[in-house]
N, CA, C and O of each residue as an XYZ file, in Angstrom:
580
protein
N      -1.392     38.329    -69.005
C      -0.442     38.183    -67.929
C      -0.753     36.908    -67.149
O      -1.911     36.582    -66.889
N       0.300     36.208    -66.791
C       0.157     34.941    -66.080
C       0.842     35.033    -64.716
O       2.021     35.374    -64.621
N       0.082     34.723    -63.665
C       0.616     34.711    -62.311
C       0.455     33.315    -61.723
O      -0.618     32.715    -61.785
N       1.536     32.817    -61.157
C       1.548     31.539    -60.461
C       1.483     31.818    -58.962
O       2.304     32.566    -58.431
N       0.517     31.221    -58.285
C       0.377     31.356    -56.834
C       0.752     30.018    -56.215
O       0.100     29.002    -56.457
N       1.800     30.032    -55.423
C       2.294     28.809    -54.784
C       2.068     28.904    -53.285
O       2.432     29.892    -52.648
N       1.465     27.866    -52.734
C       1.278     27.753    -51.295
C       1.991     26.517    -50.794
O       1.840     25.426    -51.343
N       2.769     26.702    -49.746
C       3.553     25.616    -49.187
C       2.813     24.798    -48.148
O       1.582     24.764    -48.132
N       3.569     24.139    -47.277
C       3.017     23.180    -46.345
C       1.946     23.760    -45.423
O       2.071     24.866    -44.897
N       0.913     22.983    -45.256
C      -0.187     23.222    -44.332
C      -1.139     24.338    -44.752
O      -2.127     24.588    -44.062
N      -0.866     25.010    -45.861
C      -1.800     26.042    -46.315
C      -3.114     25.410    -46.759
O      -4.156     26.063    -46.722
N      -3.078     24.161    -47.173
C      -4.308     23.445    -47.515
C      -5.189     23.213    -46.281
O      -6.337     22.789    -46.415
N      -4.668     23.485    -45.096
C      -5.422     23.330    -43.858
C      -5.970     24.651    -43.334
O      -6.337     24.755    -42.164
N      -6.026     25.659    -44.199
C      -6.662     26.915    -43.791
C      -8.089     26.618    -43.353
O      -8.765     25.771    -43.936
N      -8.533     27.316    -42.332
C      -9.873     27.089    -41.798
C      -9.936     25.932    -40.826
O     -10.948     25.733    -40.154
N      -8.864     25.169    -40.747
C      -8.778     24.029    -39.830
C      -7.746     24.324    -38.744
O      -8.014     24.139    -37.556
N      -6.571     24.781    -39.156
C      -5.471     24.978    -38.210
C      -5.450     26.391    -37.641
O      -5.669     27.360    -38.368
N      -5.197     26.502    -36.402
C      -4.970     27.769    -35.701
C      -5.806     28.926    -36.253
O      -5.277     29.904    -36.781
N      -7.108     28.787    -36.116
C      -8.038     29.792    -36.649
C      -7.791     31.174    -36.055
O      -8.061     32.185    -36.703
N      -7.286     31.222    -34.840
C      -6.991     32.505    -34.216
C      -5.842     33.234    -34.909
O      -5.685     34.443    -34.740
N      -5.048     32.517    -35.678
C      -3.921     33.111    -36.414
C      -4.249     33.234    -37.897
O      -3.997     34.276    -38.503
N      -4.809     32.177    -38.485
C      -4.996     32.121    -39.934
C      -6.424     32.364    -40.397
O      -6.680     32.436    -41.598
N      -7.354     32.490    -39.462
C      -8.730     32.804    -39.810
C      -9.595     31.579    -40.046
O      -9.137     30.439    -39.966
N     -10.859     31.847    -40.338
C     -11.855     30.787    -40.503
C     -12.059     30.347    -41.946
O     -12.651     29.296    -42.193
N     -11.582     31.128    -42.890
C     -11.785     30.799    -44.309
C     -10.897     29.623    -44.698
O      -9.734     29.549    -44.300
N     -11.457     28.710    -45.477
C     -10.684     27.527    -45.862
C      -9.899     27.763    -47.159
O      -9.992     28.822    -47.779
N      -9.139     26.762    -47.541
C      -8.274     26.886    -48.713
C      -9.085     27.100    -49.993
O      -8.673     27.861    -50.868
N     -10.221     26.438    -50.102
C     -11.068     26.631    -51.285
C     -11.529     28.085    -51.395
O     -11.621     28.630    -52.495
N     -11.811     28.697    -50.271
C     -12.192     30.110    -50.262
C     -11.051     30.965    -50.821
O     -11.280     31.854    -51.641
N      -9.826     30.692    -50.375
C      -8.665     31.435    -50.866
C      -8.520     31.281    -52.376
O      -8.310     32.269    -53.079
N      -8.628     30.073    -52.876
C      -8.477     29.827    -54.314
C      -9.561     30.566    -55.094
O      -9.275     31.193    -56.114
N     -10.782     30.496    -54.628
C     -11.883     31.194    -55.294
C     -11.637     32.706    -55.297
O     -11.858     33.373    -56.308
N     -11.182     33.238    -54.170
C     -10.889     34.666    -54.069
C      -9.812     35.082    -55.082
O      -9.940     36.112    -55.743
N      -8.767     34.281    -55.194
C      -7.684     34.555    -56.142
C      -8.213     34.495    -57.573
O      -7.947     35.390    -58.376
N      -8.957     33.445    -57.886
C      -9.478     33.276    -59.248
C     -10.436     34.400    -59.634
O     -10.400     34.884    -60.765
N     -11.294     34.819    -58.699
C     -12.227     35.915    -58.990
C     -11.488     37.224    -59.230
O     -11.823     37.967    -60.152
N     -10.491     37.510    -58.410
C      -9.722     38.744    -58.582
C      -8.958     38.705    -59.908
O      -8.902     39.698    -60.633
N      -8.380     37.565    -60.207
C      -7.653     37.420    -61.471
C      -8.584     37.659    -62.651
O      -8.215     38.354    -63.598
N      -9.765     37.102    -62.607
C     -10.732     37.267    -63.685
C     -11.105     38.739    -63.865
O     -11.186     39.230    -64.991
N     -11.331     39.439    -62.751
C     -11.662     40.872    -62.810
C     -10.551     41.696    -63.439
O     -10.813     42.689    -64.116
N      -9.313     41.282    -63.215
C      -8.149     42.033    -63.692
C      -7.610     41.529    -65.040
O      -6.640     42.076    -65.563
N      -8.238     40.492    -65.595
C      -7.752     39.938    -66.854
C      -6.430     39.202    -66.716
O      -5.607     39.199    -67.631
N      -6.239     38.581    -65.566
C      -5.007     37.848    -65.266
C      -5.293     36.354    -65.325
O      -6.325     35.889    -64.844
N      -4.379     35.618    -65.914
C      -4.441     34.159    -65.854
C      -3.714     33.738    -64.582
O      -2.507     33.949    -64.459
N      -4.432     33.149    -63.646
C      -3.829     32.736    -62.376
C      -3.860     31.220    -62.254
O      -4.882     30.576    -62.493
N      -2.732     30.679    -61.881
C      -2.636     29.251    -61.594
C      -2.280     29.098    -60.130
O      -1.310     29.692    -59.660
N      -3.054     28.309    -59.408
C      -2.800     28.071    -57.993
C      -2.235     26.664    -57.805
O      -2.694     25.703    -58.423
N      -1.241     26.572    -56.947
C      -0.566     25.305    -56.686
C      -0.246     25.238    -55.201
O       0.222     26.215    -54.617
N      -0.497     24.096    -54.596
C      -0.166     23.881    -53.196
C       0.521     22.542    -53.047
O       0.115     21.546    -53.647
N       1.579     22.531    -52.230
C       2.236     21.268    -51.929
C       2.834     21.318    -50.532
O       3.281     22.362    -50.057
N       2.827     20.171    -49.898
C       3.492     20.015    -48.614
C       4.922     19.515    -48.801
O       5.608     19.207    -47.826
N       5.370     19.434    -50.053
C       6.674     18.860    -50.378
C       7.590     19.893    -51.016
O       7.243     20.505    -52.027
N       8.734     20.077    -50.431
C       9.695     21.073    -50.892
C      10.084     20.870    -52.354
O      10.117     21.830    -53.124
N      10.373     19.651    -52.734
C      10.789     19.362    -54.104
C       9.721     19.705    -55.129
O      10.034     20.186    -56.218
N       8.457     19.462    -54.786
C       7.361     19.788    -55.706
C       7.266     21.299    -55.922
O       6.976     21.755    -57.027
N       7.512     22.069    -54.862
C       7.499     23.530    -54.973
C       8.643     23.991    -55.867
O       8.459     24.872    -56.707
N       9.799     23.413    -55.695
C      10.955     23.761    -56.534
C      10.687     23.388    -57.986
O      10.989     24.167    -58.890
N      10.125     22.210    -58.218
C       9.781     21.804    -59.587
C       8.831     22.810    -60.226
O       8.997     23.166    -61.393
N       7.842     23.268    -59.473
C       6.860     24.223    -60.004
C       7.529     25.558    -60.314
O       7.230     26.178    -61.335
N       8.418     25.998    -59.457
C       9.160     27.238    -59.727
C       9.998     27.104    -60.992
O      10.056     28.032    -61.798
N      10.634     25.979    -61.168
C      11.451     25.776    -62.360
C      10.591     25.722    -63.620
O      11.010     26.209    -64.670
N       9.409     25.143    -63.534
C       8.487     25.141    -64.682
C       8.143     26.567    -65.099
O       7.979     26.847    -66.286
N       8.033     27.466    -64.125
C       7.680     28.860    -64.405
C       8.720     29.540    -65.285
O       8.404     30.483    -66.010
N       9.948     29.069    -65.225
C      11.005     29.622    -66.068
C      10.678     29.418    -67.553
O      10.981     30.270    -68.388
N      10.068     28.297    -67.861
C       9.831     27.918    -69.254
C       8.443     28.259    -69.785
O       8.254     28.312    -71.000
N       7.467     28.492    -68.911
C       6.092     28.588    -69.401
C       5.540     30.013    -69.544
O       4.337     30.186    -69.739
N       6.380     31.008    -69.452
C       5.921     32.374    -69.678
C       5.258     33.030    -68.485
O       4.522     34.003    -68.651
N       5.496     32.530    -67.302
C       4.934     33.133    -66.096
C       5.511     34.538    -65.908
O       6.723     34.736    -65.979
N       4.625     35.508    -65.666
C       5.038     36.902    -65.482
C       5.266     37.260    -64.020
O       6.023     38.182    -63.714
N       4.617     36.535    -63.123
C       4.754     36.838    -61.708
C       4.462     35.632    -60.851
O       3.698     34.743    -61.229
N       5.088     35.617    -59.682
C       4.909     34.525    -58.738
C       4.543     35.108    -57.382
O       5.230     35.983    -56.854
N       3.449     34.606    -56.835
C       3.062     34.894    -55.455
C       3.334     33.613    -54.701
O       2.794     32.561    -55.041
N       4.174     33.694    -53.671
C       4.523     32.475    -52.944
C       4.386     32.670    -51.448
O       4.905     33.625    -50.870
N       3.670     31.733    -50.837
C       3.637     31.608    -49.391
C       4.319     30.281    -49.094
O       3.678     29.232    -49.137
N       5.617     30.319    -48.792
C       6.351     29.072    -48.589
C       6.014     28.344    -47.291
O       6.564     27.275    -47.026
N       5.111     28.909    -46.472
C       4.795     28.277    -45.198
C       6.058     28.172    -44.358
O       6.892     29.077    -44.370
N       6.198     27.086    -43.641
C       7.351     26.901    -42.760
C       8.674     26.865    -43.523
O       9.725     27.129    -42.938
N       8.643     26.545    -44.808
C       9.882     26.558    -45.600
C      10.506     27.950    -45.659
O      11.696     28.092    -45.938
N       9.701     28.969    -45.396
C      10.179     30.353    -45.361
C      11.427     30.480    -44.503
O      12.350     31.222    -44.840
N      11.448     29.765    -43.411
C      12.439     29.987    -42.377
C      13.710     29.153    -42.519
O      14.680     29.370    -41.794
N      13.705     28.195    -43.457
C      14.911     27.370    -43.546
C      15.198     26.781    -44.922
O      16.202     26.085    -45.080
N      14.359     27.032    -45.922
C      14.594     26.371    -47.202
C      15.465     27.207    -48.134
O      14.983     28.044    -48.897
N      16.743     26.948    -48.042
C      17.669     27.596    -48.978
C      17.486     27.028    -50.378
O      17.851     27.673    -51.361
N      16.927     25.834    -50.478
C      16.649     25.257    -51.795
C      15.553     26.053    -52.508
O      15.666     26.320    -53.704
N      14.502     26.432    -51.793
C      13.459     27.273    -52.399
C      14.016     28.664    -52.669
O      13.709     29.260    -53.702
N      14.827     29.189    -51.762
C      15.503     30.472    -52.007
C      16.268     30.421    -53.322
O      16.137     31.320    -54.154
N      17.059     29.381    -53.512
C      17.865     29.258    -54.724
C      17.001     29.150    -55.974
O      17.328     29.729    -57.009
N      15.900     28.410    -55.879
C      14.993     28.283    -57.028
C      14.379     29.642    -57.369
O      14.290     30.001    -58.544
N      13.957     30.400    -56.356
C      13.410     31.741    -56.596
C      14.477     32.659    -57.183
O      14.208     33.412    -58.119
N      15.662     32.596    -56.643
C      16.763     33.464    -57.071
C      17.145     33.199    -58.529
O      17.576     34.110    -59.236
N      16.988     31.973    -58.967
C      17.365     31.634    -60.340
C      16.379     32.187    -61.368
O      16.676     32.212    -62.563
N      15.218     32.626    -60.912
C      14.201     33.178    -61.806
C      14.313     34.696    -61.823
O      13.813     35.363    -60.917
N      14.958     35.242    -62.835
C      15.142     36.687    -62.897
C      13.924     37.407    -63.457
O      13.588     38.494    -62.987
N      13.251     36.823    -64.457
C      12.168     37.519    -65.146
C      10.897     37.683    -64.315
O      10.444     38.813    -64.135
N      10.313     36.626    -63.812
C       9.039     36.854    -63.110
C       9.251     37.719    -61.862
O      10.241     37.571    -61.147
N       8.316     38.607    -61.624
C       8.290     39.355    -60.373
C       7.831     38.375    -59.301
O       6.888     37.613    -59.512
N       8.497     38.397    -58.160
C       8.205     37.431    -57.102
C       7.824     38.166    -55.824
O       8.537     39.060    -55.370
N       6.684     37.774    -55.250
C       6.205     38.370    -54.011
C       5.951     37.263    -52.991
O       5.184     36.332    -53.237
N       6.606     37.385    -51.852
C       6.375     36.449    -50.752
C       5.228     36.980    -49.898
O       5.203     38.159    -49.543
N       4.283     36.108    -49.573
C       3.101     36.480    -48.802
C       2.987     35.586    -47.571
O       3.236     34.381    -47.622
N       2.600     36.223    -46.459
C       2.271     35.483    -45.238
C       0.971     36.037    -44.691
O       0.793     37.253    -44.614
N       0.078     35.168    -44.317
C      -1.234     35.559    -43.808
C      -1.093     36.259    -42.460
O      -1.731     37.283    -42.215
N      -0.268     35.709    -41.601
C      -0.086     36.282    -40.261
C       1.049     37.309    -40.270
O       1.802     37.428    -41.236
N       1.143     38.035    -39.173
C       2.237     38.997    -39.015
C       3.431     38.243    -38.448
O       3.569     38.104    -37.232
N       4.282     37.763    -39.327
C       5.411     36.944    -38.894
C       6.385     37.722    -38.016
O       7.160     37.118    -37.275
N       6.358     39.045    -38.085
C       7.281     39.852    -37.283
C       6.881     39.901    -35.807
O       7.676     40.320    -34.966
N       5.665     39.480    -35.490
C       5.217     39.523    -34.097
C       4.953     38.129    -33.530
O       4.296     37.984    -32.499
N       5.462     37.126    -34.200
C       5.250     35.754    -33.741
C       6.534     35.192    -33.130
O       7.397     35.956    -32.698
N       6.666     33.880    -33.092
C       7.848     33.250    -32.506
C       9.107     33.736    -33.206
O       9.071     34.138    -34.369
N      10.210     33.693    -32.491
C      11.480     34.207    -33.028
C      11.844     33.566    -34.369
O      12.283     34.254    -35.290
N      11.660     32.247    -34.477
C      12.057     31.574    -35.715
C      11.243     32.043    -36.917
O      11.727     31.982    -38.047
N      10.008     32.513    -36.694
C       9.165     32.965    -37.791
C       9.537     34.353    -38.293
O       9.097     34.757    -39.369
N      10.324     35.073    -37.546
C      10.706     36.437    -37.924
C      11.771     36.447    -39.014
O      12.014     37.480    -39.638
N      12.394     35.320    -39.241
C      13.464     35.225    -40.236
C      12.944     34.517    -41.474
O      12.401     33.415    -41.398
N      13.119     35.173    -42.619
C      12.768     34.557    -43.900
C      14.029     34.412    -44.726
O      14.693     35.397    -45.047
N      14.352     33.180    -45.068
C      15.499     32.962    -45.946
C      15.082     33.059    -47.413
O      15.931     33.129    -48.301
N      13.769     33.062    -47.661
C      13.276     33.128    -49.041
C      12.992     34.561    -49.498
O      13.082     34.853    -50.690
N      12.654     35.450    -48.575
C      12.321     36.837    -48.945
C      13.426     37.553    -49.713
O      13.108     38.308    -50.631
N      14.707     37.362    -49.391
C      15.738     38.065    -50.153
C      15.775     37.687    -51.643
O      16.363     38.409    -52.450
N      15.157     36.576    -52.003
C      15.102     36.166    -53.410
C      13.845     36.701    -54.096
O      13.603     36.414    -55.268
N      13.047     37.479    -53.362
C      11.799     38.027    -53.895
C      11.914     39.547    -54.032
O      12.812     40.171    -53.468
N      10.993     40.117    -54.786
C      10.967     41.558    -54.988
C      10.254     42.285    -53.851
O      10.516     43.463    -53.608
N       9.365     41.597    -53.161
C       8.552     42.211    -52.110
C       8.095     41.128    -51.160
O       7.910     39.976    -51.552
N       7.912     41.512    -49.892
C       7.323     40.617    -48.900
C       6.112     41.321    -48.295
O       6.197     42.483    -47.897
N       4.993     40.618    -48.228
C       3.756     41.132    -47.633
C       3.367     40.177    -46.518
O       3.308     38.966    -46.727
N       3.098     40.720    -45.327
C       2.681     39.857    -44.229
C       1.719     40.592    -43.316
O       1.712     41.821    -43.244
N       0.899     39.803    -42.614
C       0.003     40.348    -41.619
C      -1.273     40.959    -42.166
O      -1.966     41.679    -41.447
N      -1.596     40.690    -43.413
C      -2.793     41.275    -44.023
C      -3.858     40.229    -44.312
O      -4.798     40.481    -45.066
N      -3.709     39.067    -43.717
C      -4.669     37.998    -43.946
C      -4.643     37.553    -45.396
O      -3.631     37.696    -46.082
N      -5.751     37.017    -45.853
C      -5.834     36.538    -47.230
C      -5.732     37.685    -48.229
O      -5.368     37.466    -49.384
N      -6.049     38.902    -47.799
C      -5.960     40.071    -48.677
C      -4.531     40.313    -49.160
O      -4.323     40.991    -50.166
N      -3.559     39.768    -48.458
C      -2.165     39.898    -48.893
C      -1.931     39.288    -50.266
O      -1.091     39.766    -51.028
N      -2.670     38.234    -50.582
C      -2.548     37.610    -51.906
C      -3.025     38.569    -52.995
O      -2.409     38.666    -54.056
N      -4.116     39.272    -52.732
C      -4.663     40.223    -53.698
C      -3.685     41.377    -53.886
O      -3.430     41.815    -55.007
N      -3.141     41.862    -52.770
C      -2.150     42.939    -52.849
C      -0.940     42.507    -53.676
O      -0.413     43.290    -54.466
N      -0.508     41.279    -53.496
C       0.638     40.759    -54.249
C       0.328     40.689    -55.747
O       1.153     41.067    -56.579
N      -0.862     40.205    -56.077
C      -1.254     40.125    -57.491
C      -1.321     41.516    -58.112
O      -0.882     41.715    -59.244
N      -1.868     42.472    -57.376
C      -1.955     43.844    -57.885
C      -0.577     44.453    -58.060
O      -0.336     45.180    -59.024
N       0.327     44.165    -57.139
C       1.704     44.656    -57.248
C       2.350     44.148    -58.536
O       2.999     44.904    -59.259
N       2.165     42.870    -58.807
C       2.740     42.271    -60.019
C       2.108     42.889    -61.255
O       2.812     43.245    -62.199
N       0.779     43.020    -61.259
C       0.083     43.591    -62.410
C       0.531     45.031    -62.661
O       0.762     45.418    -63.806
N       0.653     45.819    -61.605
C       1.078     47.220    -61.754
C       2.516     47.311    -62.265
O       2.840     48.198    -63.055
N       3.366     46.409    -61.821
C       4.763     46.416    -62.255
C       4.910     46.037    -63.725
O       5.907     46.384    -64.358
N       3.936     45.338    -64.265
C       3.975     44.898    -65.674
C       3.519     45.998    -66.627
O       3.700     45.881    -67.839
N       2.931     47.061    -66.093
C       2.387     48.136    -66.956
C       3.485     48.972    -67.568
O       3.204     49.910    -68.314
């Protein structure tokens, strides 16, 4: 099973930005955590991060052709306004798609409460810190059984 983990803008600044919201662990810690969990579960995980909307869309489109079984995506701020990422996710019928947010977006600023990308996904997980990524991977793995 192959899972693609996509992180959008500023996720590479984990451990640097707003530690009171996103925690002290850095992006390398997140990648290592994902890779270790994938290895334990026999999952091939590919991690990708970009601050550029087009690069995220290109990566989603590549998933259509490369046999990806599931996508975990934290679109970052694009969550709230990127209909282009929504459309790219929506065009992918086969892979199971899970949107993840580290913070509880439902209790933050008004603009963060709206996700235009979640309706193109099978599930949304938020407010569980980095553990939300693990939950998303497990959801995809369980759905493939």
